[in-house]
C-alpha positions as CSV (number, residue, x, y, z in Angstrom):
1,X,7.4,15.3,-3.7
2,X,8.7,18.5,-2.3
3,X,10.0,17.8,1.3
4,X,10.8,21.5,1.4
5,X,7.1,22.4,1.6
6,X,6.7,20.1,4.8
7,X,6.7,21.1,8.4
8,X,8.8,19.1,10.9
9,X,6.5,17.1,12.9
10,X,6.5,16.8,16.7
11,X,7.9,13.3,17.6
12,X,5.3,10.8,19.2
13,X,6.0,7.9,21.2
14,X,5.7,5.5,18.4
15,X,6.5,6.6,15.0
16,X,3.4,5.8,12.7
17,X,3.4,3.0,10.2
18,X,1.8,3.6,6.9
19,X,-2.0,3.2,7.2
20,X,-4.0,1.7,4.5
21,X,-5.8,4.5,2.4
22,X,-9.4,4.4,1.1
23,X,-7.8,4.5,-2.3
24,X,-5.2,1.9,-3.1
25,X,-1.6,3.7,-3.3
26,X,0.4,2.3,-6.4
27,X,3.3,0.3,-5.1
28,X,6.7,1.8,-5.9
29,X,9.7,-0.2,-5.1
30,X,13.3,0.7,-5.8
31,X,16.9,-0.6,-6.5
32,X,19.5,1.5,-4.7
33,X,22.9,0.0,-5.4
34,X,26.2,1.4,-4.5
35,X,29.0,1.2,-7.2
36,X,31.8,0.2,-5.0
37,X,32.3,-2.9,-7.0
38,X,30.8,-5.4,-9.2
39,X,27.3,-6.7,-8.3
40,X,27.5,-10.1,-6.6
41,X,25.0,-12.7,-6.1
42,X,23.5,-11.2,-2.9
43,X,22.8,-7.9,-4.7
44,X,21.3,-9.9,-7.5
45,X,18.9,-11.6,-5.0
46,X,18.0,-8.4,-3.3
47,X,17.2,-6.7,-6.4
48,X,15.2,-9.8,-7.9
49,X,13.1,-9.7,-4.6
50,X,12.4,-5.9,-4.9
51,X,11.5,-6.4,-8.6
52,X,9.3,-9.2,-8.1
53,X,7.5,-7.8,-5.2
54,X,6.7,-4.7,-6.9
55,X,5.7,-6.4,-10.2
56,X,3.6,-9.1,-8.5
57,X,1.5,-6.1,-7.1
58,X,1.4,-4.1,-10.5
59,X,3.7,-1.7,-9.1
60,X,6.7,0.1,-10.6
61,X,10.7,0.4,-9.8
62,X,13.0,3.4,-9.3
63,X,16.6,3.1,-9.8
64,X,18.8,5.1,-7.6
65,X,22.8,5.0,-7.6
66,X,23.9,5.7,-4.3
67,X,27.3,7.3,-4.8
68,X,27.9,9.8,-1.8
69,X,30.9,7.9,-0.5
70,X,34.2,8.6,-2.1
71,X,34.7,4.9,-3.0
72,X,31.4,4.7,-4.8
73,X,32.2,7.7,-7.0
74,X,33.2,5.5,-10.0
75,X,31.1,6.2,-13.1
76,X,32.5,3.0,-14.8
77,X,31.2,1.0,-11.9
78,X,27.8,2.8,-12.0
79,X,27.5,2.1,-15.7
80,X,28.5,-1.6,-15.2
81,X,25.6,-1.8,-12.6
82,X,23.1,-0.4,-14.9
83,X,24.2,-2.7,-17.6
84,X,24.2,-5.7,-15.3
85,X,20.6,-5.0,-14.2
86,X,19.3,-4.5,-17.9
87,X,21.1,-7.9,-18.9
88,X,19.1,-9.7,-16.0
89,X,15.9,-8.1,-17.2
90,X,15.2,-6.1,-14.2
91,X,14.2,-3.3,-15.9
92,X,13.1,0.1,-14.1
93,X,10.6,2.7,-14.6
94,X,12.1,5.9,-13.4
95,X,15.8,6.8,-13.1
96,X,18.7,6.3,-12.9
97,X,19.0,8.9,-10.1
98,X,22.5,9.7,-8.7
99,X,22.8,10.9,-5.0
100,X,25.7,13.0,-5.9
101,X,23.2,15.3,-7.9
102,X,20.9,15.7,-5.0
103,X,23.0,17.3,-2.4
104,X,20.6,20.5,-2.1
105,X,17.8,18.3,-1.0
106,X,20.0,16.7,1.7
107,X,21.2,20.2,2.6
108,X,17.8,21.4,2.9
109,X,16.6,18.7,5.1
110,X,19.5,18.9,7.4
111,X,19.0,22.7,7.6
112,X,15.3,22.3,8.9
113,X,16.6,19.9,11.5
114,X,19.3,22.2,12.6
115,X,16.7,25.1,12.7
116,X,14.6,22.9,14.9
117,X,17.5,22.5,17.4
118,X,17.5,18.7,16.8
119,X,21.1,18.4,15.7
120,X,24.6,19.1,17.4
121,X,28.2,19.0,16.3
122,X,30.0,15.9,17.5
123,X,33.8,15.8,17.6
124,X,34.4,12.2,18.6
125,X,36.6,10.2,16.4
126,X,35.8,6.8,15.3
127,X,38.7,5.2,17.3
128,X,37.2,6.9,20.3
129,X,33.7,5.5,19.7
130,X,35.0,2.0,19.2
131,X,37.5,2.3,22.3
132,X,34.7,3.1,24.5
133,X,33.1,0.3,26.6
134,X,29.6,1.0,25.5
135,X,27.7,-1.9,23.8
136,X,27.0,-2.0,19.9
137,X,23.8,-1.3,18.1
138,X,22.4,-4.1,15.9
139,X,24.4,-3.0,12.9
140,X,27.7,-3.1,14.8
141,X,28.1,0.7,15.3
142,X,28.8,1.8,19.0
143,X,25.7,3.1,20.7
144,X,26.5,6.8,21.3
145,X,26.3,7.9,24.8
146,X,26.0,11.7,24.1
147,X,29.7,12.9,24.9
148,X,29.2,16.0,22.7
149,X,25.5,16.6,23.4
150,X,25.6,19.2,25.6
151,X,28.9,21.2,24.7
152,X,28.9,24.8,25.3
153,X,29.3,27.5,22.5
154,X,32.8,28.2,23.6
155,X,33.8,24.5,23.6
156,X,32.4,24.1,20.3
157,X,34.3,27.0,18.9
158,X,37.5,25.8,20.8
159,X,37.1,22.0,19.2
160,X,36.3,23.3,15.9
161,X,39.5,25.0,15.5
162,X,41.2,21.6,15.8
163,X,38.8,19.2,13.9
164,X,35.8,19.5,11.7
165,X,32.8,18.2,13.6
166,X,30.3,15.5,12.3
167,X,26.5,16.3,12.8
168,X,24.4,14.1,15.0
169,X,20.7,13.9,15.5
170,X,19.2,14.2,18.9
171,X,16.8,11.2,19.9
172,X,14.5,11.5,22.7
173,X,16.0,10.3,26.0
174,X,14.1,7.9,28.1
175,X,12.9,10.6,30.4
176,X,11.4,12.7,27.4
177,X,7.6,12.7,27.5
178,X,7.7,12.2,23.7
179,X,9.1,8.9,24.2
180,X,11.8,7.2,22.2
181,X,10.3,3.7,21.0
182,X,10.0,3.2,17.3
183,X,7.8,0.2,16.3
184,X,7.2,-1.2,12.7
185,X,6.2,-4.4,11.2
186,X,8.6,-6.0,8.7
187,X,7.3,-8.2,5.9
188,X,9.8,-10.8,6.6
189,X,11.0,-10.6,10.4
190,X,7.6,-9.4,11.6
191,X,7.1,-6.9,14.6
192,X,10.1,-4.7,15.4
193,X,10.6,-2.4,18.3
194,X,13.6,-0.3,19.1
195,X,14.5,2.1,22.0
196,X,16.5,4.7,20.3
197,X,18.1,6.1,23.4
198,X,19.2,2.9,24.7
199,X,19.8,0.8,21.4
200,X,21.0,3.5,19.2
201,X,21.7,6.8,20.7
202,X,22.1,10.1,18.7
203,X,23.1,9.2,15.2
204,X,25.0,10.8,12.5
205,X,23.2,12.6,9.8
206,X,26.5,14.2,8.3
207,X,30.0,12.9,8.6
208,X,32.9,15.1,9.6
209,X,34.2,15.1,6.1
210,X,30.9,16.6,5.0
211,X,29.4,13.7,3.4
212,X,25.8,13.2,4.1
213,X,24.8,10.1,6.1
214,X,23.2,7.2,4.5
215,X,20.2,7.4,7.0
216,X,19.3,11.0,6.0
217,X,19.9,10.7,2.3
218,X,17.8,7.5,1.8
219,X,15.0,9.0,3.8
220,X,14.9,12.2,1.7
221,X,15.2,10.2,-1.6
222,X,12.8,7.6,-0.8
223,X,10.1,10.3,0.1
224,X,10.9,12.5,-3.0
225,X,10.8,9.4,-5.3
226,X,7.3,8.3,-3.9
227,X,8.9,4.8,-2.7
228,X,6.1,3.0,-1.0
229,X,8.1,-0.2,-0.4
230,X,11.8,-0.8,0.6
231,X,13.3,-4.4,0.0
232,X,16.9,-4.9,1.0
233,X,19.1,-7.1,2.8
234,X,18.6,-8.0,6.4
235,X,21.9,-6.4,7.3
236,X,20.1,-3.0,7.1
237,X,17.2,-4.1,9.4
238,X,18.8,-2.1,12.2
239,X,18.8,1.2,10.2
240,X,15.0,1.2,9.9
241,X,14.0,2.7,13.1
242,X,16.5,5.6,12.7
243,X,15.0,6.1,9.2
244,X,11.5,6.1,10.6
245,X,12.3,8.6,13.2
246,X,13.6,10.8,10.6
247,X,10.7,10.4,8.4
248,X,8.6,11.4,11.5
249,X,10.6,14.5,12.2
250,X,10.5,15.7,8.6
251,X,6.7,14.8,8.0
252,X,7.6,12.2,5.4
253,X,5.5,9.1,4.8
254,X,7.0,5.7,6.1
255,X,7.1,2.9,3.4
256,X,6.6,-0.8,4.1
257,X,9.9,-2.4,4.8
258,X,10.8,-6.0,3.8
259,X,14.2,-7.3,4.7
260,X,15.4,-10.3,2.9
261,X,17.7,-13.0,4.3
262,X,21.4,-13.0,3.4
263,X,23.0,-15.5,1.1
264,X,25.5,-17.8,2.7
265,X,28.0,-20.2,1.4
266,X,27.8,-23.8,2.6
267,X,30.9,-23.1,5.2
268,X,28.5,-20.2,6.6
269,X,30.3,-17.5,5.2
270,X,28.2,-14.4,4.0
271,X,28.6,-14.0,0.1
272,X,30.1,-10.6,-0.5
273,X,31.7,-8.7,-3.2
274,X,35.1,-10.2,-2.2
275,X,33.9,-13.5,-3.6
276,X,35.0,-12.9,-7.2
277,X,33.5,-16.3,-8.4
278,X,30.2,-14.9,-7.3
279,X,30.3,-11.3,-8.9
280,X,28.2,-10.8,-12.0
281,X,30.9,-10.9,-14.5
282,X,31.7,-14.5,-13.5
283,X,28.1,-15.6,-13.1
284,X,27.3,-14.1,-16.6
285,X,30.2,-16.0,-18.3
286,X,29.2,-19.2,-16.4
287,X,25.5,-19.1,-17.0
288,X,25.5,-17.8,-20.4
289,X,21.9,-16.2,-20.2
290,X,20.0,-14.3,-17.7
291,X,17.1,-16.9,-17.7
292,X,19.6,-19.6,-16.6
293,X,21.1,-17.6,-13.7
294,X,17.8,-16.2,-12.5
295,X,16.1,-19.8,-12.6
296,X,19.1,-21.2,-10.8
297,X,19.0,-18.5,-8.1
298,X,15.3,-18.8,-7.8
299,X,15.5,-22.6,-7.2
300,X,18.4,-22.3,-4.8
301,X,16.4,-19.7,-2.7
302,X,13.0,-21.5,-2.9
303,X,11.3,-18.8,-4.9
304,X,10.8,-21.4,-7.7
305,X,10.3,-25.0,-7.3
306,X,13.3,-26.2,-9.4
307,X,16.2,-24.5,-11.1
308,X,14.6,-24.3,-14.7
309,X,15.7,-21.5,-16.7
310,X,13.3,-18.7,-16.3
311,X,13.2,-14.9,-17.1
312,X,12.4,-12.4,-14.4
313,X,8.9,-12.0,-15.9
314,X,8.2,-15.7,-15.6
315,X,9.2,-15.6,-11.9
316,X,6.6,-13.1,-11.1
317,X,3.9,-15.9,-10.8
318,X,6.1,-17.9,-8.4
319,X,7.0,-15.2,-6.1
320,X,5.6,-15.1,-2.6
321,X,6.7,-13.5,0.8
322,X,5.8,-16.7,2.5
323,X,8.8,-18.2,1.0
324,X,11.1,-15.5,2.1
325,X,9.7,-15.6,5.5
326,X,10.3,-19.4,5.7
327,X,14.1,-18.8,4.8
328,X,14.7,-15.9,7.2
329,X,17.4,-17.5,9.1
330,X,19.5,-16.9,6.0
331,X,19.9,-19.1,2.8
332,X,22.7,-21.4,1.9
333,X,23.5,-21.3,-1.7
334,X,25.6,-24.0,-3.4
335,X,27.5,-22.1,-6.3
336,X,28.6,-25.3,-8.2
């Protein structure tokens, strides 16, 4: 899909969700890991749900390595991720694609937003944003109140000498006729609604160090790769309204979204890459085979009725979004 051929659409009060077509659209899911460390159990669960959902609908999977950030530019970790996915039997149909090879696409999308006067330079530091008394969005970032939104040309020039600016995307204010409410239905968490102006604010599309922001890159990539279904952890649920808004501005289709519960330890701690006993290196050694690991994980999360060893293919018949919805308050996993 060539986003360069599209026109920037006019924002509407509610960004559209994908409508059923007369001819069924093939389901295309995706894995999009960041190689900042070894995969852990939560990553495995997210990839497994994405894979099972797509395969249960006769669909395909795209593998994308999200390595724009400096901490993710580690080829050895990317290679390990790919090896771990192959070991698990979660094979993909297209890719791997690497975001560091796709900078021209993000640049093109940003240029179109700039040309439409939808962006502006922002000189606020992270410390200044967190020191503000403003509340925080659902993902923990401060709600931006527009300190740099209306800087004069002269002020922008003066500040640029002192500090390289980030780039922010304007969202409609509460007074704009276009409205600012984004609505969508998540496959796990149901109807969602966010007023961008009051619950998010103008958000970054490029950082001050020149790195393209996650929100812009994934929107461009999902569209270019034909992704129709995004399955990921519920910690990214708050990012979805921003991504839908960008899709609408760029005239790109909106995938279906399904956010899965986070895996928690019995003491209520979220499982993460810091839990070395739950990274895939330790898990591979402990379980010995992918079937043993996947069967245990499926039993722990309710996908399968027990912890019998099963391959990814054998789990397709057990997968149901009703099970995931039933556990949407997060899933406790006993690692012993």
